[in-house]
Backbone bond lengths (Angstrom), bond angles and torsions (degrees), N, CA, C in turn:
res aa  C-N    CA-C-N  psi(-1)  N-CA   C-N-CA  omega(-1)  CA-C   N-CA-C  phi
1 X - - - 1.463 - - 1.530 110.81 -
2 X 1.327 116.80 -42.47 1.459 120.55 179.97 1.525 110.98 -62.42
3 X 1.329 117.09 -38.17 1.464 120.36 178.86 1.522 110.53 -62.68
4 X 1.320 116.60 -41.58 1.468 120.65 179.52 1.525 110.55 -63.57
5 X 1.309 116.95 -41.67 1.472 120.90 178.05 1.518 110.27 -62.71
6 X 1.329 117.25 -42.83 1.469 120.91 179.11 1.519 111.31 -62.78
7 X 1.330 117.12 -39.59 1.466 120.75 178.41 1.517 110.18 -64.86
8 X 1.311 117.61 -44.09 1.462 121.25 179.09 1.527 110.33 -61.95
9 X 1.319 117.45 -42.66 1.464 120.43 179.11 1.524 111.00 -65.45
10 X 1.328 117.41 -37.74 1.457 121.21 178.23 1.519 110.74 -64.34
11 X 1.312 117.79 -44.91 1.458 121.73 178.60 1.527 110.29 -64.81
12 X 1.327 117.08 -39.82 1.466 120.94 -178.61 1.526 111.31 -62.65
13 X 1.311 118.13 -28.10 1.469 120.55 178.45 1.517 111.76 -68.54
14 X 1.302 117.85 -29.47 1.454 121.48 -173.54 1.527 114.20 -105.16
15 X 1.320 117.60 -12.32 1.460 121.12 -178.94 1.518 108.50 -124.84
16 X 1.322 115.77 112.48 1.454 119.27 176.28 1.519 108.34 -109.54
17 X 1.331 114.78 115.39 1.456 119.15 177.18 1.522 109.12 -77.21
18 X 1.307 115.73 128.81 1.456 122.44 178.17 1.524 108.97 -97.27
19 X 1.313 116.59 -43.37 1.468 122.62 -179.82 1.524 108.66 -122.55
20 X 1.317 115.23 106.21 1.454 120.28 179.87 1.530 110.55 -70.59
21 X 1.309 117.31 -36.42 1.471 121.04 -178.32 1.527 111.54 -57.15
22 X 1.322 115.99 -41.98 1.469 121.50 -176.42 1.529 113.08 -104.04
23 X 1.338 117.46 -5.05 1.465 120.74 -179.45 1.520 112.81 69.63
24 X 1.330 116.27 33.80 1.460 121.69 -177.18 1.527 109.41 -93.14
25 X 1.318 115.17 128.95 1.461 120.98 -179.71 1.523 110.82 -105.03
26 X 1.309 114.12 171.20 1.461 120.93 176.06 1.533 110.11 -58.35
27 X 1.317 116.46 -35.81 1.474 120.66 178.71 1.521 111.94 -64.08
28 X 1.331 117.01 -36.78 1.463 120.23 176.53 1.532 110.57 -62.29
29 X 1.320 115.96 -41.57 1.470 120.12 -179.96 1.521 109.97 -66.98
30 X 1.322 117.40 -42.12 1.464 120.73 177.76 1.521 110.79 -60.10
31 X 1.329 116.94 -41.82 1.467 120.79 178.34 1.526 110.91 -65.45
32 X 1.322 116.72 -39.73 1.466 120.42 178.65 1.529 110.73 -62.95
33 X 1.334 116.90 -38.93 1.468 120.83 177.39 1.528 109.73 -64.88
34 X 1.319 116.74 -42.46 1.470 119.43 176.67 1.532 111.02 -61.15
35 X 1.337 115.99 -30.65 1.463 121.00 179.36 1.526 113.33 -86.88
36 X 1.336 116.64 4.24 1.459 119.57 173.18 1.518 117.21 114.28
37 X 1.327 119.07 -2.10 1.474 120.22 178.33 1.518 109.72 -65.22
38 X 1.329 116.56 132.89 1.461 121.47 -179.88 1.526 112.37 -129.30
39 X 1.327 117.02 -6.43 1.465 120.11 -176.58 1.527 109.62 -145.43
40 X 1.342 115.05 169.30 1.456 119.61 175.78 1.526 110.09 -62.98
41 X 1.322 116.58 -34.65 1.468 120.09 177.29 1.526 110.23 -59.66
42 X 1.339 116.05 -42.49 1.469 120.67 177.48 1.524 110.80 -62.10
43 X 1.338 116.32 -44.69 1.472 119.93 179.37 1.523 110.97 -63.08
44 X 1.311 115.95 -39.75 1.470 120.57 178.80 1.526 110.21 -62.44
45 X 1.319 116.10 -42.65 1.468 120.13 -179.43 1.525 112.02 -69.66
46 X 1.336 116.44 -41.43 1.465 120.34 -176.28 1.526 112.89 -79.36
47 X 1.349 116.73 -40.44 1.465 120.75 -171.48 1.522 114.51 -114.61
48 X 1.311 116.96 -17.21 1.459 120.02 -175.79 1.514 113.12 78.24
49 X 1.330 116.36 17.19 1.462 120.59 -177.41 1.528 110.34 -69.26
50 X 1.315 116.37 139.01 1.452 122.16 177.23 1.511 114.94 81.58
51 X 1.316 118.14 5.11 1.460 120.43 -177.05 1.528 113.33 -87.78
52 X 1.318 117.72 -17.01 1.464 120.54 -178.52 1.529 109.58 -89.78
53 X 1.339 117.00 -94.83 1.466 120.23 -175.57 1.528 113.04 -91.46
54 X 1.341 117.28 -21.42 1.454 121.08 176.72 1.520 115.75 83.58
55 X 1.330 117.85 -4.10 1.473 118.84 -176.64 1.531 113.02 -72.35
56 X 1.311 117.76 -8.56 1.466 121.23 179.74 1.532 112.24 -87.44
57 X 1.309 117.80 -4.99 1.460 121.73 -172.62 1.511 115.32 -52.82
58 X 1.323 117.70 -50.42 1.470 119.11 -176.46 1.525 111.32 -68.20
59 X 1.324 117.58 -38.79 1.473 120.35 178.11 1.526 110.41 -67.44
60 X 1.317 116.43 -39.51 1.462 120.39 179.06 1.530 110.70 -63.92
61 X 1.332 116.84 -41.15 1.474 120.49 178.34 1.525 110.78 -62.84
62 X 1.324 116.12 -41.50 1.460 120.03 179.33 1.531 110.30 -63.95
63 X 1.318 117.38 -45.43 1.465 121.07 178.40 1.521 110.94 -62.58
64 X 1.327 116.49 -39.45 1.464 121.44 177.63 1.525 110.51 -61.47
65 X 1.338 116.95 -46.10 1.470 120.50 178.65 1.525 110.93 -61.13
66 X 1.333 116.50 -46.02 1.468 120.27 -178.83 1.525 111.19 -64.10
67 X 1.325 116.27 -45.26 1.465 119.99 -179.48 1.526 110.88 -64.95
68 X 1.322 117.04 -39.64 1.460 120.84 178.15 1.524 110.87 -64.79
69 X 1.328 115.68 -41.04 1.459 120.93 178.63 1.533 110.28 -64.11
70 X 1.317 116.47 -44.01 1.465 120.51 178.64 1.521 110.81 -64.69
71 X 1.317 117.16 -38.43 1.462 122.28 178.76 1.525 110.07 -63.43
72 X 1.335 116.77 -43.25 1.459 121.82 178.82 1.522 110.55 -64.68
73 X 1.326 116.91 -43.10 1.467 120.95 179.01 1.509 111.34 -62.54
74 X 1.318 116.69 -42.49 1.461 121.41 179.33 1.517 110.59 -64.87
75 X 1.320 117.53 -40.92 1.462 121.57 178.96 1.518 110.22 -64.60
76 X 1.328 117.05 -40.49 1.462 120.62 179.37 1.512 111.00 -63.95
77 X 1.337 116.65 -38.87 1.469 119.84 178.14 1.512 110.79 -66.68
78 X 1.315 118.00 -36.27 1.462 121.99 179.14 1.523 110.17 -62.34
79 X 1.328 116.49 -45.04 1.465 120.36 -179.37 1.529 110.97 -67.64
80 X 1.333 116.57 -36.22 1.465 120.18 -179.20 1.529 110.36 -66.26
81 X 1.336 117.16 -35.03 1.461 121.32 -178.14 1.526 111.66 -75.46
82 X 1.317 117.03 -22.96 1.477 120.53 -175.67 1.480 113.60 -79.11
């Protein structure tokens, strides 16, 4: 039983669910940003986030901002290296 709890805790550290209704994780949002999502409307169209109960909206916006910021930083580093 303790091993199972440890595994669940380990997985919980790396997977943050943003939308429980749709099973959307922070990683899904990061991938959507890499694929061109720039707004909540984009996330809604690509992932269906916020279409059920809507309680994920603020967390989804925060993840979108962070992922967009990380994407911009990564792009800037790419140009600097070239």
